[in-house]
N, C-alpha and C positions, 0 to 999 in steps of 0.2 A: 645631535648624538654626542655622547661623552665616551672617549676611550681612556681607560686608566691602566697605566703600567704598574706592575706590582712593585717596581724598584723605585722609579723617580720620573719626574717630567710629565705627570699626568695633567697637572694644571695648564701647561702651555697648550698641549693638544686639545684639551677640553674647551679652552677659551676660543681657539681657533674655530672649532666646530660650532660653538654657540653663536659666534659672529655670523658664520655662514648661514645657520638656520634662521636667524633673525632677518637676514636680508632675503632669503627664499620664502620665509613665512611657513615653512613646513620641515618635517624630518626627512629621513631617507628610508629607503626600503630595507627590509631586514637582510642581514648579511648572509644567512645560511637558509637552506631549505627551499621549498617551492614558494612561489609568489602568490599570496592569497588575493582574491578579488573582493571588491566592495559589494556588500549585500544589496540586493534590489529593493528592499523595503525602505522607503522614507519615513520620518525625516532623519532619524538619528543612525540608521543603518544597523539597528539592533533587533527590531521586532519583525518577525515573520508571520504573526497571527493575523487573522482577519478581524475586521472591526467587531467589537463586542466579545472577543475571546480573550483568554489570558495570555498575554504576549510572553511572559516568562515560561509558561508551560510549553509554548511553541518553540522558544529558543532552546529548551533543554532537550529537545529531541535530537538535535545534531549540532555540531560545533559551528560558531559563527566564523565567517571569513572576514578578513580585514585587508584593506588595499593600502599597502605602504608605497609612498612615491619612490620612483626609481632613482638611485643616486647617479651623480655625474662621475666623471673620470677621477677628479680630486678626491671625492668621498669614497669611490671604490678603492683607491690607492691606500687610504687610511683604513678602510675595513679589513684589507687584506694583511695588515701588519700583524705579526705574531707576537705573543706575550701580553695581549690587552683583553681585558673583559669589556664587552660591548653593552652599552645602554642606548636604546633607540627611544625617540619620542617624535610625536607628530601632532599638529594641531593647526587650526586657521590662524590663531595668534599665539605667538610664543614670547614670553618675557622671562628674563633672567636677572636675578639680584646677585652681583658678584660678591657683595659682602656676606649675605646670609646663605649664598649659594641655593637659593630657592628658585626653582624653575616652575612657571605657571603656564599651563596650556589651556586654551579655550577654543571651542568649536565643536561641531557635531559630525563625527565623533572625534575625540582626542585620545591618544594612546601612549603608554609608556611600557617598554619591554626591556627587561634585563635578563640576559641569557635566554631561558625559555619561558619565563613567566611574564605575562602580559596583562595590563590593566587598561580598560576602556571606559570612558565616561564622557559627560558634556564639558566638564572642567576638571583638570587634574593639577595638583600641586606636588612637585617632586623635589625633595631636599637631597642634594648630591652629597652632602656631608653624612647625613644619618641614613640615607637610602630609604627613606619613608615617603610613601605616596598616599595622598588623600584624593580620592576621585568621587565626585558628586554628579548628580543628574537624575532624571527619571528612571533610566535603566543603566546600571553600571555593571560591568562584566569583568571577572577575574578568570583568567585562563592559566592552567598549569599543564602543559603538554605531557609531562611525565606521568600524569594520572590518566592512563589511557583508557581505563574503563569507565571514567566519569566524564560528564559533559561540563560545559562552562558554568562557573559559579556566578549567578546573576543576582544582583541586589537592587532594591528600589531606594534611592535616597543617597547613600554614602557607603564608601568602603575605605577604611584606613588600613594600609597594608605595608609591612616592612619587606622590601625585596631581598633583603640579605638573610634575615632570619626566617622568612616566609611565615609571618604571623600577622594577624590583624583582626579587626573587629568590623562588624557590618550591622546595617539595620535589617529590614525585611529582605529575605533572599529566597531563591528557589534553585534547585539543581536537580539532576537525576544521575543514576549510576545503573549500569547493566550488570545484572547477576542472574543470568538465565533469562529473567524478565527485567524490564526497565522499572526501577524504583524512583518515584518522584518525591522529593523532599522540599518543603517550604517551612519558614519560621518567621516570627516577628523580629528577632535579633539574635545575633550569633557572635561567636569568637573563633577565630581560625588560628590553629597552632600547627607547627611543623613537627613531624615525627623524626627525631634525631637518630633513631635506630635504623629505620628503613627509608632509603632515599625515595622521593616522589610520593610520599603518603602525607595526607593532611588529616588533621583531627578538628573536627567542628563541634563546639558546644552550642546548642541553640535552646531558645526559650519560646514556649508557646508555639509549637510547630504542628505540622501535620505530614503524613505520607501516605501513599497509595501506589498501586500498580496499574490503575486505570488511566490510559492516556488521553481521555476526553477533556475538553476544556472545562466541563462541569463533571467531575468524576462521579461514577455511579455509587462508589464507596470510597471511604478514607478513615484513617485513624487520626485522632487528635491526641497531643501529649503536652505535658507541662515541660519536662526536661528531656533533652535528646543529645546523644553523643554519637557522632558519625565518624568512623575511621575509614578513610578512602582505601578501597581494595581490601578491605578486611571485614569490619562488622558495623552494625548500627543497633544501639540499644536506646530504649525510651521508657518513661515511666511518668504516671500512669498512662494507659491508653484507653480510649473511647472509640469503638467502632460506630461509624455513621453510614447508614444506607441513604444515600441522597443527603438530606438534611436532618434525618431522624436518628437520635442516638439509640442504639439497640443493644450494646454489650460493653461492659467495663472489664479491664484486665489490669492487674497491679503493674506488670511490666511486659515489655515487648522486646524480643531479641531476633535479629535478622542478619544471617551471614551473607555478605555482598561480595565475597570473593568469587572469581570466575573459575570455571574448569572443574574437573573432577578431583576430589581429594577426600581423605579419610576424616571422620568426625563423628560426634554423637548423633543418635537419631532423635527425632522429636516425639517425646512421650504423648500419648493420647489419654486424657483423663478430663473429668468434668468438674464444675465448680462444686458439685456435691461431694466429690472426693475430699476437698479441703474442709468444708463446712457441711456435715451431713444434715439434711433437711427433714429426715424421718428416722426414728429409731429402728425401723425395719429395713433401711436402705443398706445394700451390700456394695462396699467399695470395690473398684476394679481399676486397674491401670494396664495399658497396652503399650507396646512398642518401646520398651526401655532397653536400649542397646547401643551398638556401635556400627558404624559403616566403614568398610575397608575398601579403598581404591588400590587393588592390587596391581594392575598395570593398565595399559591402554586397551586391553581386550577383556579384562575380567574385573569384577568387583564382588564383594561379600558382605553379608549382614549377619550379626548375631543379636538376637533380641529375646526379651522375656515378657510374658503376660501373667498378670496375677489377678485373682478374684478372692475376696475375703471368704473365710469359711465360718464367720460369725453367723448365728441363726441360720445355719444350713438345713437343707432338706434333702430327702433321698434322690430327688431329681437334680438338685443344684447344691452339691456339698462344698463347692469352692475348689479352686485348682491353682496349679503353678505350671506354666507352659514355657518350654524353651524352644526357640526357632533358629534355624540356620539356613541361609539362602545364599547361593552363589549364581551369578548371572555372567555370561560370557557372549561375546559378539566379535567375530573375526570376519571383517567385511571382505578382505582380500581372498579368503577361503570360502565365503559364502556360508558361514556357520554362525548360528545364533541359538541360544538356549538358556535354560535356567534349571537348577538342581536345588530342591528345598526339602528339609526334613523338620518335623515337629514332634516333640515328645511332651505329653501332658500327664501329670501326676495329680489325681484327685484326692481330696482329703479323706475319702472313704477307703482309700487303699487301691483303687482301681487305676489303670493306666491306659493310654491311647497313644499310638504312634501313626504318623502319616507321612508318606513320601510322594514327592512330585518331581518328575523330570520332563521337561519340554526341550525338544531338540529339532532344529531344522538345518538341513544340509543339502546343498546343491553340489553334487559330484561332477555333473556336466550339464550341458543344455537339455539332455534327455533323461538324466537320472537324478532323482530327488528322494530324499528320506525325510519323513515328518513323523514325529513321535510326541504324543500327549499322554504321558503315563502317571496315573494317580492311584494310590493305594492307601486304605484307611484300616487300621486294625479293629477298631470297634466303631461301627457306624451308630450305634445308640448313644455313646459318649459324644461323638462327633455332632449329632443333632442337638443333644441337651445343652451343649456348651457354645452353640453358635447363636449369636445375637440377631443377625440378620435373618428374618423369616424366610426370605427367598433362598439363601443359602442352606437353611435348615431343611428345606423340602427338595433341594435340587439333588439330582443323582450325582454320583461320583463316577465320571467317565473316563476311560482311557482309550486312546486310539493310536494305532501304528500303521503306516502306510509307506510302501516302497514302490517307486514307479521307475521304469527303465524302458529303453527301446533298443532292440538288437535287430539291425536291418529293418525289414518291414514289420517285424513283430513288436507288439506292444505288450508289456508284462506289468501287472499290478497285483502286488501281494500285501496283505496286511490283515488287520483285525481290530476288534474293540472289545472292551470289558466294562461292565457297569455294576456298581454297588449302590444299594439303595439306603437312604438314611433311616436309621432306626430298625432296619431289617437285615437278616443274615444272608438273604438271597443274593447270588452273584450270577449274572448273565455274561456269557462270553461268546463272541463270534471270532473265531480263529482256528485255522487260517482261512483267509478269503483270497483265492487265486483266480485271476483272470488273464488269459493269454489269447490275444487276437493277432493272427499272422498277417492280416490284410489279404489281398488278392494276388495270388501267384499264377502268373500266365506263362503258358508255353504253346505258342501257336493258337489254334482254336480252342485249347483247353484252358479254363480258368477254375482255380481251386481256392476256396476261402474257408480254411479251417479255423476253428476257436475251440477253446477249452475253459471249463469252469469248475472250480472246486470250492465248496462252502461247508464249513463245519461249525456248528453253533451248539450251545448247551446252557443249562442252568444247574446250579448246585445249591443245596440247603433252601430248597423251595419251601416257602411258608404259606403260600395262598394258592387257592384253586385245587386243593388235593382232596379227594373223596374220603380217604382214610388217613388222617394226619398222625394218628397215634397207633402204636403197637402195645398190646396189653399182654402181660405175663403173670401167671398166678405165683403167689408167694408160698414158700413152704408152710408157713405158719397160718395160712389163710389170707384172703384178700387178693387184690389185684394191683400189680405195678404197672404204670403207663410211661411210656417214653416217646418222644416225637421221632417220626421217620426222618432219616437224613436223605431227603427226596432229592433226585436229580433227573435230568433228561438230557439226551443228546440227539441231535439231527445232523445228517450228512447228505449233501447233494453233490453228484458228480455228473457232468455232461460234456460230451465231446460231439461237435458237429463238423461234418465235413462234406459240404455241398460241392458239387462239380457241375460245371457248364461246359457242354461241347456244342459249339454253334449256337442254335437256338434250343437245344435239349438240355434240361436241367434236372439233375438228380440230387434230391434232398435225402441226406442220410445222417442219422444221429444216434448216439448211444448214451444212455443214462443209468445211473444207480442212485437210489435214494433209501435212506435208512432212518427209522425213528425208533428210539430206545428210551423207555420210561422206567426208571428204577424206583418204583413205589407201587403199592397194590392199587388195582383198578378193578372194577366190576364190569363184566361183559355178559351179554345175552347170547346164549348158544342156541342156534336154530337146527333142527334135525335136517340131515342131508337128504334122506329119502322120504321123510315126512315133515313138511314145514310147519305142521301144527304142533309138533313137539318141540317145546322151548324150555330152556332152564337158565338159571342165573348162576354164574361161577365168578369167584374172586381170584384173579391172578396175582401172584406176589410181584411180578413185573411183566411188562407188555413191550412187544417189539414188532416192527414190520419193516421188511427189506424188499424192494422192488428193483428188478433189473429188466430193462426194456431196450427195444430197438425199433425204430420206426424209420421207414423209407417211402419215397414218393417220386413219380416221374412227371415232369411237365413237358408236353410235347410242343412242337412249334405251333405258333397261332395260325389259324386259317381264317379265310374270308375277312381279311383285315379291311377295315373301312365300311364293311356292311354288317355282317353277323358278329365279327370279332369272336370267333370260337377259340377257347384255349383248352384243349384236352388235357387231362391228367389222370394218372393211376396212382392210387394210395394203397399201402399195405397196412391195415389197421388190426388192432386186437379185437377179438370177439367180445370180450368183456372189459369192464373197467379195471384199472390197475396195470401192473406191468406184466411183461412176458413170463417172467419167473418171479414168484413171490414166496415168502416164508414168514409166518407169524407165530405167536404162542400158541395159537388155536390149531396150528398144523403140527405142533410139537417140534417146531424148528426144522422141519423137513421141507425141501423145496417142492413147490407145485408149479405147473406151468399151464398155459392156455394155447389156443390156436389163433392163427391170423387169417384175415380174409382180404380179398381185393375189392377196392372201391373205385368206381370209374366216374 
């Protein structure tokens, strides 16, 4: 080890340490930090791969550990001196030329470390005057602990490195960096430069390299490139790039750009376009570009995107006139408050003058263990434009669905309220189920009496119905002659209400329920009218609108079981309607007046 004072006296201290290391045949342990251990894989202590695998690929998965020999009391006293920069070295054989100040280390492995930068190889030559190191061997390793997101820099053959300027050259090398995924880099030869603007950043220029995200010894895919520039903790660019699936080249790209910074940050979005957008392969081809925009990392809980999509209006048609679409998207996630969601809006302007807007809001929130809100709200202004401008056929035929649900629990009662809304691509019809209310109180007991009430309310409807209507158009005569037709704005509404209140007294059970159902159809329908006194008299009438309301009450009594184990008789008494339908009914055929029927007992 060499200790160099910035003022004077460095050569006396260095000579004493060199004499000690020549006698001991090895260096000393590192002065600061935890003591690393020697790797278990022989012979050089560098490879962790199995036979037949790429050892450098295995090495780049995690940092190598190195075993420095522990210092004695004299060396520890020297290491603890202040005002010195420390250079450590270790090897089986150590030779030092006092005239040239050249230190030669041999052995597997040998190492030199200055401050936090370390070089490991089979043979190392270190010049104390120039602070340059030349390491050779089957596997040579360069480590810079300041590059926290990058793994050790591993070369095959030789590394020439200046410990003071942190610059050097290598032969074939491999390394990896973590940027969301782990990026593996290899090349035939490279040059290493230090970034003078940012501490702890290396710039590597490489020739005839490759890179991939696949961590297998034989990657499933990789890119090859002629020139590569890699800036640690920042960016990697390469040109040109050829994509290989296995060993088969399948795609060529003029340049490649990859951001290797870690964490969330603002930046440009990656545009989506094809090769034909640059070099049109057909005179009828329509150019289109998507996802041109910017990403904003607002804070730890929110981010936003602003983007634009464009499709050429050249050689347009009535179905596809070309468009310009603007998109805004904001996502939020607050884990401590159990809140996640997304809000997005899109506005499209077509070349024929029509427009379309769409809104999306997704929100999940847990207020407590028993209370939760879930919202999936989607709305599209013009579903015809939405379908015509969607490239994905599955998305073009998919319904536009919204759902809202709120769940809570108050004592033994469970409450669930919500609903849904559906739009259809290319159709004006809208279906809505809202509100949907379900209340279950559980079983309330008071001595021998047990009460289990429940309530349900469901309202559903459809507007602008365009299918399944018997008379879809209304015809009006014109003053000058002729007939004008217009489509009905058809709609329907259904309502169901039910309240059940069963009571159990010992083995006696009383089932009791009340229900109200209503159906309203606001469009013309044809009905057959049957004579009340003479059923042979029948006529056909068309009603402008039809409706039906049923109010009903049903009850039954279950008596205690008798002859258990033999006949197993379960007596019951039911109160039933004489005819089908509710107890009270009104329809368009009764002129909106209520009519009723009788009930009878059933045993």
